[in-house]
Backbone as a printed PyTorch tensor [residue, N CA C, xyz], in Angstrom:
tensor([[[  0.8320,  -1.1600,   0.0000],
         [  0.0000,   0.0000,   0.0000],
         [  0.8860,   1.2350,   0.0000]],

        [[  0.5610,   2.1910,  -0.8510],
         [  1.3360,   3.4100,  -0.9610],
         [  0.3900,   4.6030,  -0.9990]],

        [[  0.6850,   5.6140,  -0.2030],
         [ -0.1120,   6.8320,  -0.2130],
         [  0.8210,   8.0240,  -0.3570]],

        [[  0.3540,   9.0410,  -1.0460],
         [  1.1470,  10.2540,  -1.2270],
         [  0.2870,  11.4590,  -0.9080]],

        [[  0.8620,  12.3950,  -0.1970],
         [  0.1990,  13.6470,   0.1150],
         [  1.1260,  14.7770,  -0.2820]],

        [[  0.5460,  15.8390,  -0.8380],
         [  1.3480,  16.9810,  -1.2630],
         [  0.7950,  18.2460,  -0.6330]],

        [[  1.7130,  19.0920,  -0.1750],
         [  1.3560,  20.3660,   0.4270],
         [  2.2170,  21.4590,  -0.1930]],

        [[  1.6800,  22.6720,  -0.1990],
         [  2.4510,  23.8460,  -0.5840],
         [  2.3610,  24.8120,   0.5890]],

        [[  3.5240,  25.2960,   1.0280],
         [  3.5810,  26.2110,   2.1620],
         [  4.1260,  27.5410,   1.6580]],

        [[  3.4580,  28.6380,   2.0480],
         [  3.8760,  29.9780,   1.6540],
         [  4.2850,  30.7630,   2.8820]],

        [[  5.3170,  31.5910,   2.7300],
         [  5.7700,  32.4200,   3.8280],
         [  7.1220,  33.0130,   3.5170]],

        [[  7.7420,  33.6330,   4.5160],
         [  9.0720,  34.2240,   4.3180],
         [ 10.1010,  33.1500,   3.9730]],

        [[ 10.9760,  33.4490,   3.0270],
         [ 11.9100,  32.4370,   2.5280],
         [ 12.8820,  31.9430,   3.5980]],

        [[ 13.3060,  32.8020,   4.5300],
         [ 14.2330,  32.3250,   5.5650],
         [ 13.5750,  31.3140,   6.4930]],

        [[ 12.2890,  31.4840,   6.7810],
         [ 11.5480,  30.5240,   7.6120],
         [ 11.3300,  29.2260,   6.8560]],

        [[ 11.0330,  29.3230,   5.5670],
         [ 10.8270,  28.1170,   4.7510],
         [ 12.1250,  27.3220,   4.6010]],

        [[ 13.2700,  28.0360,   4.5160],
         [ 14.5620,  27.3520,   4.4040],
         [ 14.8820,  26.5230,   5.6420]],

        [[ 14.4070,  26.9670,   6.8120],
         [ 14.6730,  26.2370,   8.0590],
         [ 13.7410,  25.0500,   8.2630]],

        [[ 12.6590,  24.9780,   7.4920],
         [ 11.6150,  23.9630,   7.6970],
         [ 12.1780,  22.5440,   7.6070]],

        [[ 12.8040,  22.1860,   6.4870],
         [ 13.3390,  20.8350,   6.2880],
         [ 14.3910,  20.4510,   7.3110]],

        [[ 15.4400,  21.2800,   7.4940],
         [ 16.4510,  20.9400,   8.4980],
         [ 15.9000,  20.8300,   9.9200]],

        [[ 14.9010,  21.6420,  10.2530],
         [ 14.2920,  21.5500,  11.5890],
         [ 13.5530,  20.2280,  11.7490]],

        [[ 12.8470,  19.7950,  10.7150],
         [ 12.1660,  18.4930,  10.7560],
         [ 13.1860,  17.3740,  10.9740]],

        [[ 14.2960,  17.4270,  10.2520],
         [ 15.3340,  16.4000,  10.3800],
         [ 15.9080,  16.4010,  11.7950]],

        [[ 16.1680,  17.5830,  12.3550],
         [ 16.7400,  17.6690,  13.7030],
         [ 15.7880,  17.1510,  14.7780]],

        [[ 14.5070,  17.4570,  14.6410],
         [ 13.5650,  17.1370,  15.7080],
         [ 12.9300,  15.7540,  15.6040]],

        [[ 12.9320,  15.1350,  14.4230],
         [ 12.2570,  13.8400,  14.2860],
         [ 13.2080,  12.6780,  14.0240]],

        [[ 14.4770,  12.9260,  13.8450],
         [ 15.5100,  11.9010,  13.6870],
         [ 15.1680,  10.8220,  12.6590]],

        [[ 15.2340,  11.1580,  11.3640],
         [ 14.9690,  10.1430,  10.3390],
         [ 16.1160,   9.1450,  10.2420]],

        [[ 15.8540,   8.0220,   9.6100],
         [ 16.8890,   6.9970,   9.4040],
         [ 17.9630,   7.5200,   8.4450]],

        [[ 17.5330,   8.2150,   7.3750],
         [ 18.4470,   8.8040,   6.3950],
         [ 17.9500,  10.2000,   6.0470]],

        [[ 18.8760,  11.1120,   5.7410],
         [ 18.4790,  12.4450,   5.2910],
         [ 19.5070,  12.9740,   4.2970]],

        [[ 19.0480,  13.8850,   3.4440],
         [ 19.8980,  14.4450,   2.3990],
         [ 19.4410,  15.8670,   2.1240]],

        [[ 20.3820,  16.7860,   1.9560],
         [ 20.0630,  18.1690,   1.6090],
         [ 20.9970,  18.6260,   0.5070]],

        [[ 20.4670,  19.4330,  -0.4140],
         [ 21.2770,  19.9630,  -1.5130],
         [ 20.6800,  21.2760,  -1.9960]],

        [[ 21.5330,  22.0970,  -2.6030],
         [ 21.0900,  23.3500,  -3.1910],
         [ 21.7040,  23.4790,  -4.5770]],

        [[ 20.8510,  23.6360,  -5.5830],
         [ 21.3250,  23.8290,  -6.9460],
         [ 20.4190,  24.8200,  -7.6610]],

        [[ 21.0110,  25.7850,  -8.3140],
         [ 20.2900,  26.7680,  -9.1270],
         [ 19.0950,  27.3900,  -8.4040]],

        [[ 19.2730,  27.7800,  -7.1480],
         [ 18.2070,  28.4250,  -6.4000],
         [ 17.1350,  27.5010,  -5.8740]],

        [[ 17.3070,  26.2050,  -6.0340],
         [ 16.3460,  25.2130,  -5.5470],
         [ 16.9800,  24.4590,  -4.3840]],

        [[ 16.3630,  24.5320,  -3.2190],
         [ 16.8410,  23.8060,  -2.0410],
         [ 15.9830,  22.5670,  -1.8540]],

        [[ 16.6350,  21.4260,  -1.7280],
         [ 15.9270,  20.1600,  -1.5780],
         [ 16.4150,  19.4730,  -0.3030]],

        [[ 15.4660,  19.0060,   0.4950],
         [ 15.7680,  18.1950,   1.6660],
         [ 14.9030,  16.9480,   1.5860]],

        [[ 15.5300,  15.7860,   1.7750],
         [ 14.8150,  14.5130,   1.7450],
         [ 15.0790,  13.7980,   3.0720]],

        [[ 14.0130,  13.3140,   3.6930],
         [ 14.1320,  12.5480,   4.9380],
         [ 13.3990,  11.2290,   4.7580]],

        [[ 14.0630,  10.1300,   5.1400],
         [ 13.4740,   8.8000,   5.0110],
         [ 13.3700,   8.1880,   6.4070]],

        [[ 12.1700,   7.7370,   6.7410],
         [ 11.8920,   7.1430,   8.0390],
         [ 11.5040,   5.6880,   7.8510]],

        [[ 11.8350,   4.8760,   8.8420],
         [ 11.3720,   3.4910,   8.8940],
         [ 10.7200,   3.2990,  10.2470]],

        [[  9.4950,   2.8150,  10.2270],
         [  8.7250,   2.6580,  11.4450],
         [  8.2730,   1.2110,  11.5690]],

        [[  8.6230,   0.5780,  12.6740],
         [  8.2000,  -0.7900,  12.9260],
         [  7.2840,  -0.7910,  14.1400]],

        [[  6.0880,  -1.3050,  13.9470],
         [  5.1550,  -1.4350,  15.0590],
         [  5.1590,  -2.8900,  15.4900]],

        [[  5.7670,  -3.1360,  16.6290],
         [  5.9670,  -4.5060,  17.0950],
         [  4.6720,  -5.2040,  17.4610]],

        [[  3.7210,  -4.4760,  18.0320],
         [  2.4670,  -5.1150,  18.4380],
         [  1.6800,  -5.6470,  17.2530]],

        [[  1.8120,  -4.9720,  16.1030],
         [  1.0470,  -5.3880,  14.9290],
         [  1.9120,  -6.1270,  13.9140]],

        [[  3.2070,  -6.2050,  14.1690],
         [  4.1360,  -6.8710,  13.2700],
         [  4.0780,  -6.2690,  11.8570]],

        [[  4.1590,  -4.9130,  11.7880],
         [  4.1380,  -4.2190,  10.5070],
         [  5.3180,  -3.2780,  10.4030]],

        [[  5.6480,  -2.9300,   9.1890],
         [  6.7350,  -2.0060,   8.9330],
         [  6.2690,  -0.9800,   7.9020]],

        [[  6.5740,   0.2920,   8.1540],
         [  6.1900,   1.3660,   7.2550],
         [  7.4200,   2.1870,   6.9140]],

        [[  7.5310,   2.5660,   5.6550],
         [  8.5910,   3.4640,   5.2130],
         [  7.9450,   4.7850,   4.8230]],

        [[  8.5320,   5.8860,   5.2690],
         [  7.9920,   7.2120,   4.9890],
         [  9.0900,   8.0760,   4.3950]],

        [[  8.8090,   8.6730,   3.2480],
         [  9.7540,   9.5810,   2.6020],
         [  9.1230,  10.9630,   2.5420]],

        [[  9.8510,  11.9690,   3.0310],
         [  9.3770,  13.3430,   3.0190],
         [ 10.3420,  14.1590,   2.1710]],

        [[  9.8070,  14.8550,   1.1580],
         [ 10.6260,  15.6420,   0.2420],
         [ 10.2140,  17.0990,   0.3520]],

        [[ 11.1840,  17.9740,   0.6230],
         [ 10.9720,  19.4170,   0.6720],
         [ 11.6680,  20.0420,  -0.5280]],

        [[ 10.9370,  20.8070,  -1.3450],
         [ 11.5060,  21.5480,  -2.4800],
         [ 11.2010,  23.0110,  -2.2650]],

        [[ 12.2360,  23.8140,  -1.9810],
         [ 12.0490,  25.2240,  -1.6950],
         [ 12.5700,  26.0600,  -2.8450]],

        [[ 11.6830,  26.8880,  -3.4090],
         [ 12.0970,  27.8280,  -4.4420],
         [ 11.2940,  29.1040,  -4.2620]],

        [[ 11.9800,  30.2230,  -4.1450],
         [ 11.2800,  31.4960,  -3.9550],
         [ 10.6000,  31.5740,  -2.6110]],

        [[  9.3150,  31.9220,  -2.6180],
         [  8.5570,  32.0580,  -1.3770],
         [  7.5690,  30.9210,  -1.1790]],

        [[  7.8050,  29.7990,  -1.8420],
         [  6.9300,  28.6420,  -1.6480],
         [  7.7710,  27.3900,  -1.4100]],

        [[  7.2000,  26.4920,  -0.6460],
         [  7.8480,  25.2390,  -0.2980],
         [  6.8870,  24.1150,  -0.6420]],

        [[  7.3310,  23.1910,  -1.4790],
         [  6.5140,  22.0260,  -1.8130],
         [  6.9410,  20.8860,  -0.9070]],

        [[  5.9740,  20.2530,  -0.2760],
         [  6.2410,  19.1110,   0.6050],
         [  5.4790,  17.9160,   0.0520]],

        [[  6.2030,  16.8170,  -0.1410],
         [  5.5680,  15.5740,  -0.5890],
         [  5.8700,  14.5010,   0.4450]],

        [[  4.8180,  13.8350,   0.9020],
         [  4.9390,  12.7680,   1.8960],
         [  4.4640,  11.4790,   1.2480]],

        [[  5.3590,  10.4960,   1.1610],
         [  5.0180,   9.2150,   0.5410],
         [  5.2250,   8.1100,   1.5740]],

        [[  4.1500,   7.4170,   1.9030],
         [  4.2060,   6.3180,   2.8690],
         [  3.9700,   5.0080,   2.1330]],

        [[  4.7950,   4.0110,   2.4290],
         [  4.6250,   2.6910,   1.8260],
         [  4.6840,   1.6370,   2.9130]],

        [[  4.0210,   0.5210,   2.6550],
         [  4.0210,  -0.5870,   3.6060],
         [  2.9520,  -0.3950,   4.6510]],

        [[  3.0760,  -1.1630,   5.7120],
         [  2.1170,  -1.0830,   6.8000],
         [  0.8220,  -1.7910,   6.4630]],

        [[ -0.0380,  -1.8790,   7.4350],
         [ -1.3510,  -2.4740,   7.2560],
         [ -2.1670,  -2.1660,   8.4970]],

        [[ -3.4470,  -2.3830,   8.3560],
         [ -4.3020,  -2.3110,   9.5250],
         [ -4.2470,  -3.6780,  10.1690]],

        [[ -4.3010,  -3.7010,  11.4640],
         [ -4.0920,  -4.9360,  12.2080],
         [ -5.0520,  -6.0590,  11.8870]],

        [[ -4.9990,  -7.0950,  12.6720],
         [ -5.7850,  -8.3000,  12.4780],
         [ -7.2680,  -7.9620,  12.4000]],

        [[ -7.8780,  -8.2880,  11.2810],
         [ -9.3120,  -8.0620,  11.0440],
         [ -9.7210,  -6.6100,  11.2580]],

        [[ -8.8600,  -5.6950,  10.8280],
         [ -9.2080,  -4.2820,  10.8730],
         [ -8.9240,  -3.5790,  12.1820]],

        [[ -8.3520,  -4.2700,  13.1440],
         [ -8.0360,  -3.6110,  14.4040],
         [ -6.7020,  -2.8950,  14.2750]],

        [[ -6.4620,  -1.9630,  15.1670],
         [ -5.1730,  -1.2800,  15.1680],
         [ -4.7400,  -1.0570,  16.6050]],

        [[ -3.4420,  -0.9950,  16.7900],
         [ -2.9070,  -0.7910,  18.1310],
         [ -2.8660,   0.7020,  18.4270]],

        [[ -3.4760,   1.1180,  19.5320],
         [ -3.5200,   2.5230,  19.8880],
         [ -2.3040,   2.9550,  20.6960]],

        [[ -1.4990,   2.0260,  21.1480],
         [ -0.3840,   2.3800,  22.0170],
         [  0.8120,   2.9260,  21.2510]],

        [[  0.9570,   2.6160,  19.9710],
         [  2.0860,   3.0740,  19.1870],
         [  1.6200,   4.1190,  18.1730]],

        [[  2.2750,   5.2830,  18.1740],
         [  1.9170,   6.3540,  17.2390],
         [  2.7310,   6.1730,  15.9610]],

        [[  2.0690,   6.0580,  14.8050],
         [  2.8040,   5.8830,  13.5490],
         [  3.6520,   7.1120,  13.2210]],

        [[  4.7840,   6.8990,  12.5700],
         [  5.6870,   7.9870,  12.2090],
         [  5.0090,   8.9650,  11.2650]],

        [[  4.0720,   8.4800,  10.4580],
         [  3.3440,   9.3600,   9.5430],
         [  2.6110,  10.4540,  10.3150]],

        [[  1.9480,  10.0730,  11.3930],
         [  1.2160,  11.0530,  12.2110],
         [  2.1700,  12.0170,  12.8990]],

        [[  3.3050,  11.5290,  13.3540],
         [  4.2910,  12.3830,  14.0070],
         [  4.8010,  13.4530,  13.0540]],

        [[  5.1170,  13.0710,  11.8130],
         [  5.6320,  14.0180,  10.8200],
         [  4.5500,  15.0190,  10.4160]],

        [[  3.3240,  14.5510,  10.1790],
         [  2.2350,  15.4620,   9.8160],
         [  1.9550,  16.4650,  10.9400]],

        [[  1.9610,  15.9860,  12.1770],
         [  1.7530,  16.8820,  13.3130],
         [  2.8480,  17.9320,  13.3840]],

        [[  4.0970,  17.5310,  13.1220],
         [  5.2040,  18.4850,  13.1270],
         [  4.9980,  19.5510,  12.0510]],

        [[  4.6140,  19.1330,  10.8460],
         [  4.4160,  20.0740,   9.7390],
         [  3.3130,  21.0770,  10.0810]],

        [[  2.1920,  20.6000,  10.5860],
         [  1.0910,  21.5000,  10.9470],
         [  1.4720,  22.4230,  12.0970]],

        [[  2.1980,  21.9070,  13.0770],
         [  2.6350,  22.7170,  14.2070],
         [  3.6210,  23.7960,  13.7630]],

        [[  4.5660,  23.4400,  12.9000],
         [  5.5700,  24.3980,  12.4240],
         [  4.9010,  25.5290,  11.6560]],

        [[  3.9640,  25.1920,  10.7720],
         [  3.2970,  26.2280,   9.9870],
         [  2.4630,  27.1450,  10.8820]],

        [[  1.8210,  26.5770,  11.8910],
         [  1.0110,  27.3830,  12.8040],
         [  1.9010,  28.2700,  13.6760]],

        [[  3.0020,  27.7020,  14.1710],
         [  3.9010,  28.4260,  15.0710],
         [  4.5120,  29.6550,  14.3990]],

        [[  4.8540,  29.5480,  13.1080],
         [  5.5130,  30.6510,  12.4020],
         [  4.5650,  31.4300,  11.4920]],

        [[  3.2770,  31.1750,  11.5690],
         [  2.2950,  31.9370,  10.8040],
         [  2.3820,  31.7290,   9.3040]],

        [[  2.7330,  30.5040,   8.8810],
         [  2.8390,  30.1930,   7.4610],
         [  1.4800,  29.7420,   6.9270]],

        [[  1.3050,  29.8630,   5.6290],
         [  0.0800,  29.4160,   4.9830],
         [  0.3320,  28.0640,   4.3450]],

        [[ -0.4950,  27.0730,   4.6920],
         [ -0.3290,  25.7280,   4.1350],
         [ -1.5630,  25.3860,   3.3070]],

        [[ -1.3060,  24.7720,   2.1680],
         [ -2.3790,  24.3860,   1.2550],
         [ -2.1370,  22.9450,   0.8310]],

        [[ -3.1550,  22.1010,   0.9910],
         [ -3.0300,  20.7120,   0.5460],
         [ -3.2730,  20.6670,  -0.9510]],

        [[ -2.3960,  19.9990,  -1.6670],
         [ -2.4740,  19.8900,  -3.1170],
         [ -3.0640,  18.5250,  -3.4390]],

        [[ -4.3650,  18.4710,  -3.6400],
         [ -5.0400,  17.1910,  -3.8850],
         [ -4.8280,  16.7650,  -5.3330]],

        [[ -4.6480,  15.4620,  -5.5760],
         [ -4.4430,  14.9910,  -6.9500],
         [ -5.6930,  15.2000,  -7.8070]],

        [[ -5.4570,  15.5370,  -9.0550],
         [ -6.5500,  15.7310,  -9.9970],
         [ -6.9220,  14.3740, -10.5830]],

        [[ -8.2150,  14.0320, -10.5030],
         [ -8.6610,  12.7520, -11.0380],
         [ -8.8210,  12.8570, -12.5480]],

        [[ -8.4050,  11.8290, -13.2600],
         [ -8.5170,  11.8230, -14.7040],
         [ -9.9640,  11.5930, -15.0980]],

        [[-10.4090,  12.2840, -16.1540],
         [-11.7850,  12.0940, -16.6030],
         [-11.8800,  10.7970, -17.4170]],

        [[-13.0760,  10.2560, -17.4820],
         [-13.2750,   8.9840, -18.1750],
         [-13.3040,   9.1600, -19.6860]],

        [[-13.3760,  10.4110, -20.1700],
         [-13.4490,  10.6690, -21.6000],
         [-12.1270,  10.3960, -22.3010]],

        [[-11.0310,  10.4570, -21.5900],
         [ -9.7090,  10.3040, -22.2210],
         [ -9.4170,   8.9030, -22.6260]]])
């Protein structure tokens, strides 16, 4: 199972530049990468989450693309499952929720504007 979510964040460029590195510092991903080329700043963080009670593993990749006064965030989660017969363990918080909460908290704390970029569905006429 794979899910992708896309967000666009608007605000002052110095605050947007700190967004990716702050996420990496505060959430401790398994792997991270940052680069700057031709005015485009990219930060990639890869997380691996194992929930022992449910015997599942989830991989989460977060990509930050900063150019100008906008920041594109893409969150791609793969793996995982809902527990036995649709149950889920409430004692373990998935890494996906932790990262999303951080993103929403950061935007609220610094007064940034966040917009969810929903995928456009293809029409049946094509």
